[in-house]
C-alpha positions in Angstrom: 25.9 -43.5 -65.8 27.3 -44.6 -62.4 30.7 -43.2 -61.2 33.9 -45.1 -62.0 34.9 -47.3 -59.0 38.0 -46.2 -57.1 41.2 -48.3 -57.3 41.6 -50.8 -54.4 44.5 -48.9 -52.8 42.2 -45.9 -52.4 39.1 -47.7 -51.3 40.5 -49.2 -48.1 39.3 -47.7 -44.9 41.7 -45.5 -43.1 39.7 -45.5 -39.9 39.7 -49.3 -39.2 39.7 -50.3 -35.6 42.9 -51.8 -34.3 42.9 -55.6 -33.9 42.4 -57.0 -30.4 45.5 -58.0 -28.5 45.5 -61.6 -27.5 46.3 -62.6 -23.9 47.6 -66.1 -23.3 45.1 -68.4 -21.6 47.7 -69.6 -19.0 50.3 -67.4 -17.4 53.7 -68.9 -16.8 55.1 -66.0 -14.6 55.0 -66.1 -10.9 53.0 -63.7 -8.8 55.1 -60.9 -7.3 55.7 -60.7 -3.5 52.9 -59.2 -1.5 54.1 -55.6 -1.0 52.5 -55.0 2.4 54.1 -57.4 4.9 52.4 -60.7 5.6 49.0 -61.1 3.9 46.0 -62.7 5.5 44.7 -66.1 4.2 41.9 -64.4 2.1 44.3 -61.8 0.7 46.9 -64.4 -0.2 44.3 -66.5 -2.0 42.9 -63.5 -3.9 46.4 -62.3 -4.7 47.5 -65.6 -6.2 44.2 -65.9 -8.1 44.6 -62.5 -9.7 48.2 -63.1 -10.8 47.2 -66.4 -12.5 44.6 -64.8 -14.7 45.3 -64.0 -18.3 45.2 -60.2 -17.6 48.2 -60.6 -15.4 50.5 -61.2 -18.4 49.5 -57.7 -19.5 50.3 -56.3 -16.1 53.8 -57.9 -16.2 54.4 -56.7 -19.7 53.3 -53.1 -19.0 55.1 -53.0 -15.6 52.0 -52.4 -13.5 53.0 -51.7 -10.0 52.0 -54.7 -7.7 50.9 -52.2 -5.1 47.9 -51.2 -7.3 46.7 -54.8 -7.5 47.4 -55.2 -3.7 45.3 -52.1 -3.1 42.5 -53.7 -5.0 42.8 -56.8 -2.9 42.7 -54.9 0.3 39.7 -52.8 -0.8 37.8 -55.9 -2.1 38.2 -57.7 1.1 37.5 -54.7 3.4 34.7 -55.0 5.9 32.2 -53.3 5.9 31.7 -52.7 2.2 30.3 -49.2 2.1 28.8 -47.8 -1.2 31.7 -45.5 -1.7 34.2 -48.3 -1.2 32.2 -50.5 -3.6 32.4 -47.8 -6.2 36.2 -47.5 -5.7 36.5 -51.3 -6.0 34.5 -51.2 -9.2 36.7 -48.5 -10.6 39.8 -50.4 -9.9 38.3 -53.6 -11.4 37.7 -51.6 -14.6 41.1 -50.0 -14.6 42.9 -53.3 -14.1 40.8 -55.0 -16.8 39.2 -57.6 -14.5 35.7 -57.4 -16.0 34.6 -58.6 -19.5 33.4 -55.1 -20.3 36.8 -53.5 -19.5 38.6 -56.1 -21.4 36.5 -55.3 -24.4 37.2 -51.6 -24.0 40.8 -52.3 -23.8 40.5 -54.4 -26.9 41.8 -57.5 -25.2 40.8 -61.1 -25.8 42.0 -64.4 -24.4 43.6 -66.7 -26.9 41.4 -69.6 -28.0 43.5 -72.7 -28.2 40.5 -74.6 -29.7 40.7 -72.4 -32.9 43.9 -74.2 -33.8 42.2 -77.6 -34.1 40.5 -78.5 -37.3 36.8 -78.9 -37.0 35.7 -82.5 -36.3 33.7 -84.3 -39.0 30.5 -85.9 -37.9 30.8 -89.6 -37.3 27.4 -90.4 -38.8 27.3 -88.5 -42.0 25.6 -91.3 -43.9 22.8 -91.5 -41.3 22.2 -87.7 -41.5 22.2 -87.9 -45.3 19.5 -90.7 -45.2 17.3 -88.7 -42.8 17.6 -85.7 -45.0 16.7 -87.6 -48.2 13.7 -89.1 -46.4 12.3 -85.7 -45.6 12.5 -84.4 -49.2 
């Protein structure tokens, strides 16, 4: 005879993974001021690009120091890119959540505004039904 099933409140998993945090697709906050004097053209472009990414909203919320992001910008644009510098840049990319893999590890996802829309019905449902009936 099989064992009696447990009640529902006991059967639930207690080690469930936490849900992913959703980051907004568009950030509305402005980029902080470049902390190291006047940036070059390439640094200013990369700086603005980084602070308009979805992960920047997390940096704002957690109070990430802008000098950390500025350090990444300086290192990413440094010439020549030595292997040790490339490793440091990669480590900072991971720590800042700039790669898809690091976002997955941090359990972050970007909000999908398409999920709110209802699925569109096909326009030619009758034609598809006739083709299906013809193949039967």
